[in-house]
N, C-alpha and C positions, 0 to 999 in steps of 0.2 A: 648341397653341402656334403663333403666326404670326410671320412676319418683319416684319409691319407695325409701325410705331412709334406711339407715343402721339399724336404731332402729326397723324396721319391722322384722328383722331376729334375731334369738337367736343363738349366736356362740356356736359351739360344739368343733371344733378343728381348730387350726391355723397353718400355715407353710409358711414362706418366704413371708409375707404380704398378703397371701390368707387365707381365712377362710371357713371352712364347717359350715353351719348354717341351722337352721330349720325355717320355716315359719308357722304360725298357720292354714293356710288353705290347707296344703299339707303334706303328710308323708315323701316325699323325701327330701334329703339333697341338699342344693344349695352351689355353690361356689360364694363367694362374694369378691370383691376387688375394689380398686380405681385405675383408669388410667387417668393421666393428670388432676387430681382433680375431676373426675367424677365417680360417683358410678356405678359399673358394677355387674352383676350377671349371673349365668349360672346353670341350673339344672343338677345334676348327674344322675337323673332318677333312683334312688335307695334310699332306706331307711337304707341300710346296711352300717355301718360306714366304715368297712374295704374296701369294694368295692368303696365307695365314696372317700377314700383316694387314691386308685389306679387311679381313675378317675382324681383326682386332680394333681397327679404327671404327668400324660400324658399332662394335660392342662398346667402346668408350663413349660414343655419342649417345647411345641409348642409356648407358649407366649414368652419365651426367644429367640427362633429362629426368630420369626417374629418381635419383638419389642425391642430386645437386641441391644447392640452396634454393628455397622457395622464392619466387619472384613476387615481391610486394609492391603494388602500384603506388605511385606518388599521387598527392592530392589533386595536382592539376590535370591528371589523366583519368580520374574517376568521375562519372556522371552522378549527380545527386539522385536522379531517377532510379539508377542502378542500386544506390544504397537503400533507398526506401523500398524498392521492390524486393530486395534481398531480405530486408527486415520483415516485411509482411509474408514472404514465402517461407522463411526459415524459423522465425521466432513467433510472430503473431499469425498462427495458422487459421484455417477455417474452423477448427474446433475450439479455438481460443475464445473465452467468454468476453475478452476485451477487444475483439477484432472490429466490431462495428463502431465502437467509440474511438479506436485508433484511426480507422479510415475517415470518420467524421472530422477529427482533428487535422488529418493530413490535407483535407479540402482547402483550408485556409493557407496552410503552408505552401501548397502547390500554386495557388493563385498568386501569392507573394513572389514566388520564384519566377513566374511568367512575367509579372508586371515589371520586375527589375532585371530580367533577362539573366537569371542566375542559373547556370547549367552545370558547373563543375564544383567540386568540393572546396577547392581553395578560394572560391569567390565568397564563401560564408564568413567574411571577416567581421570583427566586432562592430566597426563602423556601419557596415551594411545592415547587420542584424539589429542595430539600434532603430532602424526605420520600420521594424515590424510593428512595434506599438502603434505608431502613427497610421500605418496601413490598416491595422485591425480596428482602430477607433473609427476610421472613416467608413470601412466596410459595415461595422456594426451599426453606425449611426444611419447609414443608407437603408439597412435592413429594417431597423425600427420605424423609420419614416414611412417606408412602404407598407409596414403593417398597420400603422395608424391611418394612413390614407385609404386603406381598404375597408375601414369602418364607415358606416353610413353617416354618422354624426360628424366625421371629419372630412367628408368628400369635398366640401367647398373651401377647405383651408388650404394655405400654402405650406410648403415644407418649413419655411421660416417660422410660421406660427406654432408649429409643433415641436421645435427644437427643444423647448423647456421641458417637454415630457420625456425626452430620451435620456436615459441614464447612461453614465459612462460604462464601458465594458470593464468587467472585473479583472483584477490581477490574477485570479484563479484561472480564468479562461485562457488568458495569454500564456501563463505558466504551463498549463496542460498541453497546449499545442506546441510550444517550444520543447517540452520535455520529450514528446514523441520524436521530434527531429534529432535532439541530442542522444536519445536512446538508440535510434537507428545508426547514427554515426559511430557511437561507442561500440555497438554490436558488430559493425562491419570491421572496425579496428581489432577487436578481440578475436575475430576469426582470421586475422592476419591477411586481410584483403587490402589494406592501405597502411602506409607508413605512419601517418599521423592525421588527426582530424582537428578542426579549428575549435576554439572555445566558444561555447553558446552561453551568453550571459543570461541567467534565469532571473525573472522578477522576484521580489521578496514574497514569501508565502503569505496568503491572506490570513487575517486573525481567526482563530478557532471559533466555532460556534459555542457561545456561552449561554444561550437561552434555554431554560428549562421551565417546566410548568409546575405549579403547586398542585396538590390534589384537588383543590377547589376549581383552579383554572381548567384542569383536565375534565372535571365533571361538567363544567359549563361547555367546553368544547364538544364533548360527547353529546350533550343535549341538542346542540345545534347541528349535528350531523343529520342530513335530511334523507339518507338512504340507508338500508340495511347493509349494503356492501361497504359503505364508508365506515359504519360502526364496526363491522366485523374486522375491517382493515386496521382501524385504530386499536382494537382489542389485541390483534395478533401483534402489532408493533410494540405495545406497552408491556405485553406479557412474555415476549420472546427476546426483546432487545436486539432485534436484527435489523439489517438495512432494508429500506422499502423494496429494493429490487429483488432481494431474497424471498420476500413474502410473495411477490407476484410470480416468481419462478418455482414456487413450491407446488409439487405434485402430491397427489393423495397417497401414492405408493411410497413416499418418503416419510409418512407419519405412521408410527407404531404405537397405537393407543394402548394395547394390553401392557406393554412395557413403559408407557408414558415417555416416549423418546421421539424427537423429530431430528432427522438427519438432513440438514440443509445442503450438504454436498451431495449431488446426484451420483448414482452408481456409475463408475467408470470415469468420472470427471476428475480433474487434478485441482489441487488447491492453488490459489493465487495469493497475492499480497493481502487481498480482502478475503480472509479465511471464512469458510462456511462451517460453522461448528455443529456438533450434536449437542441438543439441549434437552432438558427435562421439561415435560409439559405440565403446565399449571393445571391444578384440578378444576379451577373455575373456567378454564379454556376448553375442557373436554366436551361439554355440551355443544359449543360453537363448532368444534372440529367434527363431531359426529353428524351434526346437521349438514355441514358443508360437504363432507365426504359422501353422505347419502344423496345429496342433490347434485353432485358434480356430474357433468356430461362430457367435458373436454378432457378430464383427467387432472386438471389444475384445481387447487383449492379456491381461488378467487376467480369467478367467471360471471359473465352476464350474458343471458340468452344463449348459453352453450358455448360462448367464446371466451377465451382467456382475457382477463383484465391486465393491461400492461402499465397503466399510469392512472393515478387519482389525485394528481397534484392540484388541479384546478378546483375540484370539488372540496378538497381538504382546505385550500385557501379561502374559499368562500365560507366554509364553516368557521374558520378562524376569525374571519372578518365579522361575521354575525355575532360571534362570541365576544368581540371587542378586544381581541388579543393582538390585533395589528395596530400599532400606534403610528402616528404621523411622523415621518422622517426617521423611521427605524433603519438602521444599517442592516445590510443582508445578513450578517451573522447573528442578528437578534430577531429576525423574522420567524414566525412559527410556520414550520414546514413539517412534512411527515417524518423527516430525520429527527426532528426535536423531540419526538416521543421515545426514540432510542436513547437520547441523551438524558431525557427525564427519568426514565426507568432506572438507568444507571446511577443517576444522582440520588434518587430515593433510596436505592439499596446502600449506598455509601452513607447517607445520612442515618440509616437504621443500623449501622455498625457491622454490615456484612463484610466478611474478609475480601479484600481487594483481589485476591487470586480467584475466587469464585466469580466475582463480577467480570473479571478479565476473561474467564472461561466462557461466560454466556455471551459476551461481546465478540468472541472468536479471536482474541489476541493470543499470541505465543507466550508472552509474559506479562508482568504487571507494570512495566515501565510507563506505558501510555496512560493506564488507569491511575497510577500514582500522580502523574503529572497533571491530570485533568480532574480527577474525582477525589483525590485524597484530602483536599481541603474541606470536603463535606463530611469526612469521617469524624465521628465524636472523639476518637483518639488522636486526631491530627495535632502534632506538636504538644500533646498534653503533658507527657513526661518531661520534655525540655522546659516547659514553662513552670511546672511545679518544681523542678530542680533549681531553676534560676531564682524562684521565690525563696528557696532554702539557702542558696549560696550568697546571693547579693543582699547585703545588709539594707534595711530600711533607712536610708540616709535622712529622709524628712523627719521621722520621729526622733532619730538620734540627734539631729541638729537642734530641734526644738526642745529636747530634754536636757541635753548636756552641753550643747554648743561646742562639741569636740569631735569634728568629723574624722580626725586622723588618729583617734585613740586606738590603742592596742586591743584586739578582740581575740579570744580563744574559743573555738567551738569545734567540736568533733561531730561529723555527720554520719549517721547510719553505721556502716561497717568499718569506719576508720580509713576509708580511702581518700577522703577530702577534708583538709584542715583549713580553717580560716585563720590567718596569721596577721601580724601587725600591718597597718596601712591598707587594710582591706585588700590584701593581696591573696589570690587563691593559689594554693599549693596542691597540685594533683599527684597522687601516689598510686601507681599501678595502672592498669588499663581500664579506662572509664568509657571507652568507645564501643558501641555495638554495630559492627558493620560500617557501611558508608551511607546509610539511609538517613533521611531527615526525620523520620519517625519510625516507630517499632510497632508492628502488628503481630498478633499471634499467627503462627503457621496454620493454614487451613488443613482439614482432614477430609478424606473422601466420604466419611460417614455423615458429613454435614453438607452434603452436595445440594440438598433441597432448601437450605436457608434463604437462598435468593428468592425462590418461589414463595416461601412463607412470608418474607418480608414485604413482597409486593402485595400479597393477600391482605396484610395488615395495614398497608398504606393507602390502598385503593378501595372504595366501596364499589362493588361490582355492578356497573349499570345494567348489565344483562339480567339482573334479578327482576326487574320490572317487565312483566309479560308483554306490555305494550310498546316497549323500546325496540 
C-alpha cells in the first residue's frame, strides 16, 4: 500500500474496477485500484500496453480467487464422513477429555449409515433418521442376547428364551449418539463449510435421577462395602460431591493438604461443560488422603496393585444389592449407583439449610440455576415466605362461614408496613413493589467467609464410618 493518491497516475485503460495508468517518473504501466476504501497499486514492469493488459488479467484472476466470495458447498455435495472427520479433527481433538466417548457414540452412527447406504448430508432426512431408534433397539437386543448366551447357565437356552431378560435401550443412549451427529453437522455449518444442514429430531430427555440416600441407608451401604478401595471411593464421593470419573482421574499432585484444597482440574487442562472445581477438603477426609498419598505407586489416588482404578460400578452395585437398596422393578433413574452419592450429599446440604450458591460451587456449576431446580425443594426456606404471606393475606373462609355465615362481608386489615390492604369482597389491593426479583423463593446471599459451611453440614449429617479401626 502506498500513500500516493489516484491523481498521481494518468489512466490509460480500465477493466472491472482496475486501471492501467502511467506515472510521471516511470515509463512502466501500473495497475491501480481500490480495496476496502484504500488506494492500491502494482507495477506491470512493462511499458507495452498489450503485455500490461495480459498482466492485468492474471492479476484479476488471482484477486478474485483470494478476495472473492467464499465457496460454500451444498448438502448434496458433502460427504457425511467428511463432516464427522472434520468434527473430530478440529473440535474433539486428541487432548479433549470427551474424545473416547464421542468416538464410541460414532460407532453406532457409522453402522447405521452403512446399513442404509447414507453417504451425503442431504440424505439425513427426518423420515430416514426416524429409523435410527429401530436400528439401535435391534443392535442393542442382539448385544444383550450374545452377552447372556456367554454365561454358563444360559448356554443351553435359545435366544427367544432370554428375550424377557433384555431391557429396552434407554432414551439417554439414543439421545447422546444423535447429539454427536447433530453437533458435527452444526459445527461444519458454523465454519461455513456447508450452506445448510438437516434437522435431527432428538428424543425427549430422560427423567432426572431423583434417588438419594438417608444417612441410615448410607451407613448400611458402607457396611456392605467388602473392600477398602470401595469404602474409600464412597467416602471420596460423599465428601467431595464430585462425579465418579473425577475421583478416578484424581492424581496425588492435585491435592494440597496444607491448604486443604483439591483441584480436580489438572494443570494445563481446559474446562468443559462438566466443570472440575476446586473444593475444600473435609477434615474427616484428611486421614484417608494422607494414607492414599503415602501408599500411591501410580501417582493416582485410587489404585489397585500399583495400577489406576478406572471403574467400580460392579462392586458398588453388589454392595447396594447386599444392603437391600435395589428394589424390584426400579426404574433406572431410581437405582443406586455411584452417582447417587453425589446427589445424596447435595440433598443433605440443602436440607441442612446451606446456601445454594455454596452447594453449586462444590458441584462445579457456574451458577445456581440447576441447584435451584433440583435441590431447592429440600431447603428449609423453600417457599416459606410465600406460604406465610398467603396465610396472612387469605382470610380463613371456613372459620368465617361457620361463625358469621357471611363470606362476602367487608374486611379491613392493614398488614405490616402498609403495602397491602384487605378490602371488601376479599379482594387484595397491592400498593408499591412487593416483588423481590423473579425467583420462586428468597435465600440469603452467601459470603466467602462461610465457604466451609458445606463441609461442616456433612460432618453433622454423617457419622464417620472410618472411626472404626476395623472398617
